[in-house]
Backbone as a ProteinNet text record, in pm:
[ID]
protein_1_A
[PRIMARY]
XXXXXXXXXXXXXXXXXXXXXXXXXXXXXXXXXXXXXXXXXXXXXXXXXXXXXXXXXXXXXXXXXXXXXXXXXXXXXXXXXXXXXXXXXXXXXXXXXXXXXXXXX
[TERTIARY]
1820.7	1796.4	1646.2	1597.4	1454.3	1417.3	1288.6	1235.9	1121.6	1095.3	978.6	894.1	767.8	672	604.5	612	550.9	421.8	310.6	179.9	132.9	117.2	85.5	-51.7	-139.2	-273.8	-278.8	-286.7	-287.1	-402.9	-375.7	-479	-539.2	-611.7	-673.4	-808.3	-835.7	-965.9	-1082.4	-1178.7	-1297.4	-1288.3	-1169.7	-1160.7	-1196	-1244.3	-1278.7	-1169.8	-1155.1	-1064	-1119	-1161.6	-1218.9	-1106.6	-1045.9	-932.8	-972.5	-1091.7	-1135.5	-1141.1	-1200.3	-1205.8	-1064.6	-980.2	-843.5	-770.2	-778.9	-707.7	-775.6	-909.3	-982.2	-1001.9	-1014.3	-1045.3	-933.4	-894.9	-799.4	-665.2	-614.9	-486.2	-492.7	-604.5	-620.8	-621	-684	-685.2	-542.8	-467.2	-328	-249.5	-257.8	-183.4	-229.6	-358	-411.1	-355.2	-351.1	-312.8	-163.1	-93.8	46.3	147.1	107	201	261.3	181	238.4	341.2	347.5	440.6	558.9	580.9	700	678.4	553.8	531	587	677.7	741.5	678.5	653.1	603.7	509.9	402.3	313.4	299.1	345.1	340.8	254.7	159.1	66.9	99	118.7	150.5	40.1	-9.9	-114.2	-50.5	-63.6	-7.7	-77.7	1.4	-59.1	-7.7	109.9	164.7	282.1	326.2	450.6	531.9	655.7	733.6	671.6	595.7	527.4	385.4	352.5	219.1	104.4	130.7	25.6	3.4	91	82.8	39.8	-72.4	-116.3	-27.2	-25.9	54.3	2.1	91.6	47.6	-20.6	6	-52.1	-130.9	-251.8	-335.2	-280.9	-242.2	-188.7	-73.9	31.1	142.4	156.7	161.2	177.5	310.6	389.5	518.3	504.3	525	506.8	640.4	696.4	828.7	815.2	886.4	892.1	1035.8	1050.5	1182.6	1260.5	1189.2	1255	1153.2	1203.1	1116	1040.4	1107	1039.8	923.1	940.1	830.3	712.5	740.5	633.5	561.3	637	575.5	487.6	533.3	454.4	325.7	333.9	215.9	113.3	159.8	69	7.2	88.2	35.5	-70.3	-45.6	-135.9	-263.6	-251.6	-368.1	-376.1	-320.1	-327.4	-469.8	-553	-691.8	-767.2	-745.1	-814.6	-771.4	-641.5	-589.1	-623.7	-589.9	-615.5	-765.2	-841.3	-984.8	-1057.5	-993.9	-1055.9	-1037.2	-950	-918.9	-1044.7	-1132.7	-1254.5	-1345	-1324.1	-1405.8	-1365.6	-1246.3	-1205.6	-1162.6	-1140	-1100.7	-1137.9	-1153	-1168.4	-1044.2	-940.8	-813	-733.9	-658.8	-573.8	-438	-400.3	-273.1	-154.3	-45.6	82.3	165.7	233.6	309.5	452.7	545.3	687.7	749.7	836.3	908.8	1052.7	1102	1231.3	1320.8	1449.5	1547.6	1577.6	1588.3	1629.4	1782.2	1844.4	1990	2060.8	1990.9	2055.4	1953.2
608.9	562.6	543.8	584.5	571.2	425.8	398.7	265.2	278.7	169.8	162.9	43.5	70.5	-35	-70.4	-196.8	-245	-317.5	-269.1	-330.6	-385.1	-518.4	-584.4	-650.7	-615.5	-670.9	-777.3	-906	-1013.6	-1001.8	-1040.6	-1041.8	-1181.1	-1215.7	-1346.2	-1345.4	-1446.7	-1450.3	-1439.5	-1355.6	-1339.9	-1231.3	-1173.1	-1067.4	-933.5	-843.1	-709.6	-611.3	-507.3	-396.9	-272.8	-175.5	-51.7	52.7	62.6	152.5	298.8	336.2	474.7	509.7	421.7	446.1	452.2	358.5	351.4	483	533.7	656.2	781.2	785.6	906.1	918.5	807.6	812.2	755.2	629.2	561.8	633.5	674.4	744.6	870.9	941.1	1059.8	1027.2	916.2	871.6	841	771.8	739.7	868.3	961.2	1086.8	1166.7	1175.4	1251.9	1201.8	1070	1012.8	986.6	964.1	923.4	1030.3	1131.8	1239.6	1302.1	1327.6	1386.7	1297.6	1170.9	1076.6	1042.5	1121.9	1102.2	1032.6	1015.7	961	1059.4	1010.3	1097.6	1084.6	961.1	935.4	816	824.1	709.5	694.8	583.1	557.4	434.8	446	337.1	283.2	150.9	83.5	-15.6	-11.8	-104.9	-211.1	-337.6	-447.8	-461.5	-468.5	-479.9	-599.7	-653.3	-763.9	-827.3	-942	-1006.6	-1029.5	-1072	-1100	-1207.3	-1298.3	-1402.8	-1356.1	-1328.8	-1276.9	-1367.2	-1494.1	-1587.3	-1585.6	-1518.2	-1515.9	-1377.2	-1369.2	-1238.5	-1193.5	-1064.3	-1016.4	-1075.4	-1111.7	-1170.6	-1070	-940.5	-837.8	-737.2	-708.1	-608.5	-468.8	-443.8	-314.3	-338.4	-258.1	-253.9	-109	-87.2	47.3	55	156.4	180.3	303.1	284.3	391.9	416	533.4	564.2	649	607.2	679.2	719.2	820.2	866.2	757	673.9	567.3	461.4	347.3	241.6	290.4	368.3	422.1	512.3	592.4	677.4	591.9	484.3	396.2	332.4	284.8	223.7	324	448.2	552.7	580.5	581.1	604.7	494	370.4	256.5	259.9	292.9	299.4	409.2	524.5	638.4	622.2	563.8	563.2	439.1	330.7	207.4	158.1	174.1	127.4	202.9	334	413.6	373.4	354	319.4	175.1	80.9	-59.9	-90.3	-20.7	-43.7	-2.6	79.4	124.8	25.6	-71.9	-165.9	-236	-275.6	-347.3	-262.9	-131.7	-44.7	-48.6	-103.1	-107.9	-245.5	-339.9	-474	-580.2	-701.9	-816.5	-905.4	-856.8	-928.3	-901.7	-999.3	-983.9	-932.7	-808.9	-754.7	-823.1	-831.6	-877.5	-753.9	-749	-630.8	-671	-589.6	-611	-476.3	-472.1	-350.8	-365.6	-262.3	-269.7	-151.3	-178	-69.9	-17.2	113.7	173.2	179.7	91.8	79.5	142.5	166.7	228.4	307
816.5	680.6	661.3	547	519.9	488.6	500.6	471.3	371.7	300.5	213.1	255.4	279.5	310.2	178.7	140.1	17.6	53.9	0.2	23.3	-111	-118.2	-244.4	-234.9	-328.6	-333	-442	-404.4	-503.7	-602.1	-725.9	-829.8	-834.9	-729.9	-716.9	-787.9	-870.4	-939.1	-840.5	-875.8	-793.6	-688.3	-665.2	-565.9	-629.6	-546	-595.6	-557.3	-636.3	-603.8	-671.5	-591.7	-642.5	-651.5	-769.8	-788.5	-767.8	-811.1	-791.7	-643.2	-563.4	-418.2	-361.3	-402.3	-350.2	-374.6	-496.2	-531.3	-474.3	-480.6	-440	-289.9	-219.6	-76.2	11.3	-16.6	72	75.8	-38.9	-41.3	44.8	41.5	124.9	273	309.1	449.2	494.7	410.2	443.7	467.5	373.6	388.8	510.8	531.4	644.7	777.6	792.8	921.8	935.3	824.3	835.5	795.5	719.5	687.4	813.6	918.5	1039.4	1109.2	1071.2	1134.2	1043.9	940.9	858.7	726.4	682.6	549.4	447.4	362.9	263.7	126.3	82.9	-52.1	-48.3	-127.6	-149.3	-299.8	-351.5	-495.3	-520.5	-613.2	-643.9	-783.1	-790.9	-916.1	-948.2	-1072	-1115.5	-1203.6	-1163	-1241.2	-1374.9	-1482.8	-1615.6	-1695.6	-1660.4	-1739.7	-1667.4	-1722.5	-1682.3	-1809.4	-1796.9	-1918.3	-2007.1	-1946	-2022.3	-2052.3	-2177.9	-2210.5	-2165.9	-2143.5	-2101.7	-1950.3	-1876.7	-1730.9	-1683	-1614	-1563	-1446.9	-1417.9	-1305.2	-1174	-1082.5	-956.7	-863.2	-884.2	-797.6	-880.4	-835.2	-903.1	-876.9	-751.5	-711.3	-615.2	-632.2	-538.2	-495.2	-365.8	-313	-239.4	-273.3	-208.5	-119.7	8.7	106.2	174.8	153.6	209.6	334.9	439.2	566	596.7	678.4	718.9	792.3	869.2	945.9	984.7	1029.1	1079.1	1202.5	1287.2	1405.1	1366.6	1261	1214.1	1167.7	1094.3	1048.2	1166.5	1262.8	1381.1	1454.2	1463.9	1530	1452	1319.4	1235.8	1255.8	1256.4	1274.6	1414.7	1513.2	1650.2	1663	1601.7	1615.1	1533.2	1412.7	1323.3	1235.6	1281.5	1204	1186.2	1287.8	1278.6	1170.4	1159.6	1058.8	917.8	899.5	766.8	731.6	817.5	788.5	786.6	869.8	875.3	748.6	665.9	542	427.3	443.3	334.5	283.4	372.9	331.6	242.4	239.4	155	7.4	-23.8	-164.2	-213.1	-122.4	-168.3	-66.4	-116.1	-27.4	-35.6	-105.1	-111.9	15.8	60.1	177.7	131.6	167	119.9	186.8	111.8	165.8	191.7	306.3	345.4	375.4	325.3	352.9	384.5	485.9	521.9	473.4	402.9	336.9	374.8	395.4	406.7	267.8	253.7	126.3	126.9	51	55.4	-65.4	-170.4	-288	-366.9
[MASK]
+++++++++++++++++++++++++++++++++++++++++++++++++++++++++++++++++++++++++++++++++++++++++++++++++++++++++

């Protein structure tokens, strides 16, 4: 069964996030290093609103990364986690939250 890794970048006041770098450079680094390990899809979502117009979205960016299996994801991180995670400081100073999910439906 495939899994989706959810990477959420909080929209904390005062933090930076360079969306151009993220899309133009970081996404390419992710694909370059993790596609050979079973990365199937990388989807980037930009937070724009919540149901309450007075409340800003809690996350500036949410990235959904789908792998063939948890073992494939673990292999990708083992092989090239330093290259992918080490690039985060180039586009944000926010600490991402990460969750691994089974795709059940």
